[in-house]
N, C-alpha and C positions, 0 to 999 in steps of 0.2 A: 315819679311824682304821684302817679295814680296809686302805687302801692302804699305810699305814705298816707294818703287820704283814707285808707281803709282802717286805720287805727293801729295803735302800738301793739296790742295783743296779737293781732294777725301777723304782724311783721315778725314778732318774736318766735311764733310757731314756725314760720318759713325759715328763719335763720337756724332754728334748732334742727329742722328736717334737713336743711342744706348741709349742716355739719355732719349729721349722721350718714348721709349719702356719700360725702367726701371720704369719711373714715372707711366705709365699705369698699369704695372704689380703690382707695389706697391699699387696703388689705389684699384685694384681688390682684392689683398690679404687682405687689410684692411677691405674692404666690406664683404668679406667672413668671416673674424674673427668676425666682429660685428654681422652678421647674425647667425653664429654658436653659439656665446655667448647668443644671444637672445633665440635661440632654447634650449640651455642648461639651461638657467634660467627658461624658461617655463616648461621644463621637470622636473627640481628640484621642482618647485611649485606643479606640479601634483603629484609627488612622495610624497611630504610632506603632501598634502591633503589626499592622499590614506592612508598614515601611520596613520594620525590622526583619520580618519574614522575607520580604522581597529582596532586601539587601543581602540576606544570607544566601538565597537562591541565586542571585546575580553573581555573588562572589564565587560560589561554587562553579557556576557556568564559566566565569571569566578565568578561573584558575585552571580549568580543564584545557590546557594548552594542546595544540596539535601541530602537525607539520606545516611548513610553509610551502607556498606554491607560486611559481612565476605566472602572473595573469596572462592567459592567452598564448602561452608558449610551451615548448616541450623540454625546457631545461630545468624544471623544478626538481628539487631534491626528492628522491624517491623513497629512501629509507626513512622510517619514522625515527625521530629523535625527541626525547622528552626535554622540554625546556625547563629552566630552573624553577619557574613559577609552578609548572605542573608537578614537578618532582616534589617541591615544597608542599604543595597542597596534598598530594597523596601521602607523603610521609607524615604530615601533621594530622591526618585523619586517624583517630584512635581505633583500636579493635572494637570498642563499644559503639563508636559511630558507625563502623562498617556493619556491625551486627544489627544496629537499629534500622538500617535501610536494606538489609537482606543481602549485603555483599559477602557476609560470613554468616552461615547458619549456626544454630545452637550446637550442632554436632561438630563444628569446626570446618565444615565444607565451604570452600571459597566458590562463589558463584559468578563473580564479575571481576575481570582484571584489565581494565582499559589502560593501565600503566604499562602492561606488557606490550600492548599494541603500539603505544607511543614510543616505547624504547626500542622498537624494531623486532621484538620477539613475537612476531605474529602467530607463530605456531603455538605459543603458550597462551594466547588470548582466548578467554571464554566468556560467554554471556548466557548463563544458565538461569532457569526459573529461580526466583528469590524465595522459594518455600522449600521445606524439607521434602525429599523424595518419598512418595507414598507407593509402596510396592503393590497395594491393592488396586491402584489406578491402572497399572499395566494389565492386571487380570480383567478389569472391567472393559478395557479397550479390546483385549483379545476376544472377549465375548461379543462385543459390538462388531468386530471385524468378521466374525463367523456368521453374521446374519446375511440372509439372501439379498443380493443387489438386484433390484428390478431392471428389466430391459429399458432402453431409452424410451422416453415418452414422445419424442419427436420423430417425425417421418424422415427416413433416410433418403435424401435426394441423390446422393452420389457416393458410392463406395470406391475409393481409389485403389489401384493395384498395390500389392504389398511392396513397400520400399525396401532398400537394402538394409537400413538401420532399424533397430527395434525401439529407438527413442521416439518421444511424442511431444508435440506442442499443441496445447488444447485451449480453446477460448470461445467466448460468445461474441459474434460479430454480426448481429442481426440488424444491419442498417439497410434502409431502402435502396441506397446507392453508396457504394464504397470502393469503387475501382482504384482511386488513388491510394486509399488506405491498404487495399489488398496488395497493390504493387510494392508499397514500402514494407509491408509486413511479410507477406509470402515471398515476394520477389527478393527481399534481402536475405531470407533464409536460403532459398534455392541458389541464388547467385553466389553465395558465400560458402557453398559446399555442404549444407545440411541435407542429409539423405534419409531422414526419418519421417514418421507419420506427422501429418498436420490434420487436426480435427476441429472443425468449427461448427457453431450454430449460426445459421444465416437467415435472412429474411425469406419468408415463404415465396414471395414474388421477386426473388433475386433476378436482376436483369440477365438476359441470355449472354451478353458479352462477358459479364463477370463469371457466369457459370463456365463458359468456355475457357476462360483464363485459369480458373481454379482446377478444372479438369486436367489441363495441360501440366499444371504444377503439382499434380498428384495429391490433391486435397480431398479428404472425406468430409462431407458436410450434411448437416441435418436442418430441416425447416423448423424454425421456432415460431410457433403461432402465439401471438399475444392474446391474452384472455383476462377476464375479470378475476380478481382474487376471491378466495373463499370469504364469506361474510365474517367468519370467526376471527380472521386476522385483520379486519378493517375496523372493528369496534374500538372507538376511542382514538384511532390513528389520526394524526394531523395530515392535512392536505399538502401535497408537494407537486411541483412542476417537473421534478426529476423522474423521467419515465421508468428508470430501473427500480425506483423506490415507490412507484405508484401502481405498476401493473405486474401481472403474473404471466405465466405461459401455460398453454394447454397441456394438461396432464400433471402440472406442478402448481396447481392453484393455491397450495398451502404456503408457497414461498413467493415473496416479491422477487423480481428478476435479479436484483442485486444478490440475493441469497440463492435463488434457484439455479443460477449459473454454476454453482459449485456442485449441486446435485446432478446437473447435466454432465459436467465433467467427470464426476465419479462413475456414472453409468457408462459414458462413452469409453472411458479408459478400461473399465472392468470388462466390457464386452468387446474390446479390441484384442483379438487373439495375438496379434503380433506386437502389442505395446508392452514389451517385457523389459525395456531398458530404462533410461532416465526419462522423466516426464516433467514438463513445466506447464503449470496452469497460469494463464496470462490475461491481462487486459489486452484488448486488441486495437484500440483507437490510437494509443500513444506508445507503441513498442516498435523498435527498429533493431535490426541485427547487423553487426559488422563482421561477424564470423559465426561458426557453429557454436551455440551456447554450451554444448555438452563436451566439447573437445578436451577441456582440461580435467574432466571428471573421471575419465577412463571408462572401461566397460564393466558395469556391475555384474555381468554374467560370466566374466572371464575367470574360470577356476584357478588359472595360473596366478592371476593378480590377487585373488581372494576377494571376498565380499567387501564392499566399501565400509569404512568405519562408521560413516553417517549415511543414513538413508533418507533423511528429511532435512532440507536446507532452507532456512528463512533468510531473506535479504534485508539487511539493515538500511535504513535511510540515514542521512548525514546526522551525526551527533557531535557533541563538543570535542570528543577525543579524536574524531576523524575530520574535524573542520580544518580545511586548508587555510582559512583566514581566522585564526583563533582570536585575533584582536577585535573581531566582529562576531560575538557569540550569537547574535540574533540570526545569523546565517545558517545556524544549525538548529536542531530540534530534539529535545529530550522528552521522553514519554511523560514523565511525571509533571513536567512544566506545560504540557499541552492542554490548553483550555478545551479543545475539541474532544480530547480523550475523556476529560471529566464530564463534559456535557452529554456524551453518548454512552458513558458507562456507569456513572454514578446513579442515575435514576433507576436503572435495572438492577444492578448488583449491590448498590449501597456504598456509602463513603467508607465505612469501616472495612468492607470486604476488598474494595479497590485499593485503599491506602496509597494514594499517589506519591506520598512523600518517600515511599520505599522505591519508587521508580524514577526519582529525580535525575539520576545520572544515566538511566537506561535508554538505549536507542529504540526508535520506532521501527517496527517490522512492517514490511510492505506486503499487502495482500494481493497485489497485482502481478507478482512474479514469484511463485513458490515452486521449488524444485524438489523432486524426490524420485527414488526408484519406484518400481511398480508397487512394492509393499509400503514404502514410505509415503507416497502420495495418496495411496488408499487409506492409510491411517489418518493423514491430515484431513482429507475430504470427509471421511466418515465421522470423525470427532466434530469437525466444524458444522456439518449439516445436522448432526444430532443436537448440537447446542442451539442451532437455529430453531429446530423443531421444539425443543424444550422452552426456548424463549417465547415462542408464539403462544404457549400455554400459560406463561407467567403473567401476561397482561400487555396492554398497549405500550407501556414504558419500555418493554423489552423487545418490541417488534420494530421492524423497519417502517418508517424512517427514523424513529427515535434512537434505535440502536443499529449501527451499521456494521458491515462486514469486517473492515480493517480493525476497528476498535475492539470488536468481539474477539477477533483472532489474537490481538495483542494481550487482551485480558486472559484468554485461555493459555497462551504460551507462558506468561510470567507466573501463572498459578500452577504450572506443571500439568495442565489437563491434556496435553498431547501425549503424555507418558513417554516411556523409553528415552529418558533424558540422555543416556549414553549414546544413542543413535541419532540425536537431533542436534543441529548446529545452526548458529546464526553467522552470516557472512558480513564482515565490516564493510561499511560504505567505502567505495573506491578500490575494492578488490574483487576478484572472482568473476563469475559469469555475467553479473548484472551490475550496471551503473545507473542508479536512479538520479536523474538530473533535475527533477522538478523543484525541490527546495533550493539547490544551488543557483537556479536560474531566477529566483525571486529574492529581491532585497526589500524587506518590509520597512526599512528605514526611509525609503524613497516614497514620498506621498503619492505621486502619480507615475504611471508607466513603470511600475517596479518589476515587471516581467522581463524575460529575455536578457538577463544579465549574463555576462560572459567571463567575468573575472575569476571564476572558480574552475573554469574549463581548462584542460590541458590537451594540447593537440600535438600530434607527431609532426616534426619539422619537415619531413620528406613527403609523407602521404597526406597530411592534414587530417588523418583519422583521429577520433576522440579517444583519449587514453584514460585508463584507470589511474587516478592520481597517486595511489599508494602501492601500485605494483612496480617492482624494480625494472629498470630499463635494460634488460638483457635477454638473450635468446632463450634462457630457461623459463621465462615467464610467458606462458601462452595466453595470458589474459592481460598483458600490458595494454594492448588495444582492447577496449571494453567490448566483449562479444555482444552484449545486449544493452540498448539504451532505453530506459523507461521514463515516461512522463516528459517526453521531448516537446509536447505541445506547449509547455510553459516557457519554452525557449524559441518560440516561433519566429521572432523577428530576425534572428541570426541563423537559426537552423534550416529554415526553408532555402535561403541562398546556399547554405552548406550542402543540402540535398542536391541542389542543382549542380554544384561543383563536383559532387561525388555520386553522380547518378549510376556509375558503373557498379555501385554496391547493391543496387536493387533492380537493374534492368540491363538487357543487352540490346534491346530494340526500342525505338521511340514509341511505337504503338503496341499496346498489350497483345493484340491479336496476332502480331508478328513474332512474339516470343516463342522460341522453340520449346517443345515439351521436355520434361526431365527424361533421363535415359530409360527409366523403367516404365514409362508410359508410351505406348505406341499408338500412333494416330493413322487413320486412313481417310481419304477423301470420300465424300458422299455425293453421288450424282443427283442433280436436280432434274427429275424426269418431267417436270411441268414447265420447262423452259419453252419459250415461244419458238415456233418453227420446227419443233420436234427434235432439235439438237440436244446434245448432252453437254451441260456446262457445270463446272465444278464450283461449289459454293464454299464460303469460308468455314462453315460449320463442319466439324469432324467428329468421328466416332472413336471412343476409347476402346482399345484392345488390351485386355489384361494379359500380362505375361507372367 
């Protein structure tokens, strides 16, 4: 009513302005709707492409059939048999498809034959780098191997007497307290007949009881002093609570502990005069032995047997073609489908260089159990450490923790950077000296408490020992009982009771101080001259006499 009282001319002007405003608002709304619909269509297109790609990858994974296994028992079929779905998948893959993912190289070289493993022809199985062999790479490695190897940076706390065997187990075990771990690790080696070198890096203040135990077990050990890293490798690096990716060691400040342990191992083995046989560089927290890990490999120095065909052995983790539950493809892991591989490798090397689609069927190789002769392990460690050194210079995206040891090692292997392809081999999961149980003990389809699964484990019906699922059950297979178990901590709920039931595998006495020394270590009692009353009393501490 007040508007009407202001006169007709004023009202007309307001009506005209109102119409103009509505027209502008309507235009803006239409523009926003058009833009939103464009974004919606674009988003739907991306989602559709993602679904198609995921479906293809899933189909490939589901078609990679593997052998069946009886859950928790010892009656599983042991020979590999290709199912009809697997055979169909392999036969339907054209030569062009296999060339596209590096299974067949341009020169016709076949680099990957999982179908051979599935059909039982394990001797014909190969998993080679998916790039053409570069002869100049061997020359570059030869030059690298001729470089001087510095002496160990760590203080030698104890040099064990020379053992009967020239083989060596080497690792970093620098824990403030690790008696239970040493008993399972060292005890299982010595109790099961391993008579070679054991070389560890330990905590500088290792408890006397642990020193005494290691001395009796014939272990050589160095004191690894934790130190701040060089400022140059900390620039731009993200913070982490993982100690091995946050700290360095004295004398190796250019490497985080995660990388530095490989340089330690390189120096320790190189300066061990008696380490001329097989060597295994290991993780120490989650490794256990049921037998001598090198027993099936023969003597690399036996001229009658001839030099081993392969001097460097990588251990595969479970893949689709070795999956004993093929109906559950999520229980296996292929390298090209691993998000962790992409996260840790893409930023440093680039998506084009990594080309994960070429690795979609390939197995992950484990960096925690690598085996080689003296020459082979020196080649492995030298190439890996040199890459770490180069990555530190490339920038923070190539340094630890952004780029870690296992993913770098896998990148190097599949790019042929370890060279000497004819001397290098990967060992399928469920066969050979090492059984990696970490992934099989985890079922990611279970929302909670998905660790400690037991359905992929195979046990000997008589002894209860853990078996290699793909080794034949006959006396000719010295690795039917898996010599080495790795990543057993993922199985803790059932494996700790298993340790209790099979304690004879790692100890002969309840208390570690009562364990007898190995045969090549002689001990003598030391008299305590400061005992009260002037008498002479024997103490538990003993002195090592080298023989």
